[in-house]
Every structure is written in C-alpha cells, then in structure tokens.
C-alpha positions as CSV (number, residue, x, y, z in Angstrom):
1,X,0.0,0.0,0.0
2,X,1.3,3.4,-0.8
3,X,1.4,6.4,1.7
4,X,-1.6,8.1,0.1
5,X,-3.8,5.0,0.5
6,X,-2.5,4.5,4.1
7,X,-3.4,8.1,4.9
8,X,-6.8,7.7,3.5
9,X,-7.4,4.6,5.7
10,X,-6.1,6.5,8.8
11,X,-8.4,9.4,8.0
12,X,-11.4,7.0,8.0
13,X,-10.4,5.8,11.4
14,X,-10.2,9.3,12.8
15,X,-13.6,10.4,11.4
16,X,-16.0,10.9,14.3
17,X,-19.0,9.9,12.2
18,X,-17.4,6.7,11.0
19,X,-19.5,4.5,13.3
20,X,-22.9,5.9,12.2
21,X,-24.8,3.1,10.5
22,X,-22.0,0.6,11.0
23,X,-22.5,-2.8,12.6
24,X,-20.4,-4.0,15.5
25,X,-18.7,-7.3,14.9
26,X,-20.5,-10.4,16.2
27,X,-17.3,-11.8,17.5
28,X,-13.9,-10.3,18.1
29,X,-10.6,-12.0,18.8
30,X,-8.7,-10.2,21.6
31,X,-5.4,-11.5,22.7
32,X,-6.2,-14.9,21.2
33,X,-9.5,-15.2,22.9
34,X,-12.7,-15.0,20.8
35,X,-15.4,-12.8,22.5
36,X,-19.1,-12.9,21.5
37,X,-19.1,-9.1,21.4
38,X,-22.6,-8.6,20.1
39,X,-24.1,-10.9,22.7
40,X,-22.1,-9.2,25.5
41,X,-23.3,-5.7,24.5
42,X,-26.9,-6.9,24.1
43,X,-26.8,-8.6,27.5
44,X,-25.5,-5.4,29.1
45,X,-27.9,-3.1,27.3
46,X,-31.0,-5.0,28.4
47,X,-30.3,-4.3,32.0
48,X,-31.7,-1.0,33.4
49,X,-28.5,-0.4,35.4
50,X,-25.3,-2.3,35.5
51,X,-24.9,-4.2,38.8
52,X,-21.6,-3.7,40.6
53,X,-20.4,-7.2,39.9
54,X,-20.9,-6.7,36.1
55,X,-19.5,-3.1,36.1
56,X,-15.9,-4.4,36.4
57,X,-16.5,-6.8,33.5
58,X,-17.8,-4.0,31.3
59,X,-14.9,-1.7,32.2
60,X,-12.5,-4.5,31.4
61,X,-14.1,-5.1,28.1
62,X,-13.9,-1.4,27.2
63,X,-10.2,-1.4,28.1
64,X,-9.7,-4.5,25.9
65,X,-11.5,-2.9,23.0
66,X,-9.4,0.2,23.3
67,X,-6.2,-1.9,23.4
68,X,-7.3,-3.9,20.4
69,X,-8.3,-0.8,18.5
70,X,-4.9,0.8,19.1
71,X,-3.1,-2.3,18.0
72,X,-5.0,-2.6,14.8
73,X,-4.5,1.2,14.1
74,X,-0.8,0.7,14.5
75,X,-0.8,-2.1,12.0
76,X,-2.5,0.2,9.5
77,X,-0.1,3.0,10.2
78,X,3.2,1.1,10.3
79,X,3.0,-2.4,9.0
80,X,3.8,-3.4,5.5
81,X,0.3,-4.6,4.5
82,X,-1.8,-4.6,1.4
83,X,-4.5,-2.0,0.9
84,X,-7.2,-4.7,1.1
85,X,-5.8,-5.9,4.5
86,X,-5.8,-2.2,5.6
87,X,-9.4,-1.9,4.6
88,X,-10.3,-5.0,6.6
89,X,-8.5,-3.6,9.6
90,X,-10.3,-0.2,9.3
91,X,-13.7,-1.9,9.1
92,X,-12.9,-3.9,12.2
93,X,-11.7,-0.8,14.0
94,X,-14.9,1.0,13.1
95,X,-16.8,-2.0,14.5
96,X,-14.7,-1.9,17.7
97,X,-15.5,1.8,18.0
98,X,-19.2,1.0,17.6
99,X,-19.1,-1.6,20.4
100,X,-17.0,0.7,22.7
101,X,-19.5,3.5,22.2
102,X,-22.4,1.2,23.0
103,X,-20.7,0.0,26.2
104,X,-19.6,3.6,27.1
105,X,-23.2,4.8,26.9
106,X,-24.6,2.1,29.2
107,X,-24.5,4.2,32.4
108,X,-25.6,7.4,30.7
109,X,-29.2,7.9,31.6
110,X,-31.6,8.7,28.8
111,X,-33.1,12.2,28.5
112,X,-36.4,10.8,29.6
113,X,-34.8,9.4,32.8
114,X,-33.0,12.7,33.5
115,X,-36.3,14.6,33.1
116,X,-38.1,12.2,35.4
117,X,-35.4,12.4,38.0
118,X,-35.5,16.3,37.8
119,X,-39.2,16.3,38.3
120,X,-38.9,14.0,41.3
121,X,-36.1,16.2,42.8
122,X,-38.2,19.4,42.2
123,X,-41.3,17.7,43.9
124,X,-39.1,16.8,46.9
125,X,-37.8,20.3,47.1
126,X,-41.3,21.8,47.0
127,X,-42.5,19.3,49.6
128,X,-39.6,20.3,51.9
129,X,-40.4,24.0,51.4
130,X,-44.1,23.4,52.2
131,X,-43.3,21.5,55.3
132,X,-40.9,24.2,56.5
133,X,-43.6,26.8,55.9
134,X,-46.2,25.0,58.1
C-alpha cells in the first residue's frame, strides 16, 4: 500500500461519524480469545442499570476494546500490509468503536430518565419548602 492509501485509511479511522450506520462485529478475537461481542453488548444493554459485579467486567471489556483498536490502528499506520488488508482492519476498527460507544453509553441515563429524575427532585424540594412553611 502506498502512503496516500495509508493516509486515506487512517483518515477513515479518525472520522468521528465513522460508526454511524455501521454494525459492530458479532465476534472479536482479543489476545487470542474470541469474544461474542454482540451478545455481550446486548446482554448489558437489556439491563436497566449495570450491577456492581458486572461493572468491572464491562470496564475490562472497554479497556480491551481500546487496546485492540490501538493495536489494529498501529498495524494500518506502520506495518507493510496490502490496501485490502488495511481496509479490513479499518472496518474492524470501526466495529470496535461502535461496540465501545455502546458500552460507554450504558450508564448514561436517557433524556427521559433525566427529566423524570429532575421532576422528582423538584417535587421533593417543593414538599420540603411546604413542610418548612407550616
């Protein structure tokens, strides 16, 4: 692969909108171990909140995804590989980014949940003010 092709692939990796509409890989091999990534993310997303015992597992997976992404990006940037191999690596990196984003957003409450919580807090504050006035 020539330097112009390499730069084009690296630009695709850096693009913030690169994960939009992309599918995360069903499985991913990290350090020789195959992980059913799609099932793992789905299992975590179906929970309302992540229990403490699972939180460590999720954080570990996010770190592994970051590590694997960095390793693959270095291969694109530095290794003597074909353009086709580079494209495969870029697609896998975009899938890793998609999975990482899904896991990173697990503890982020939805807008509806934030609004519900704000209403509850406001109602508690009003009730406290009313009690103090009586």
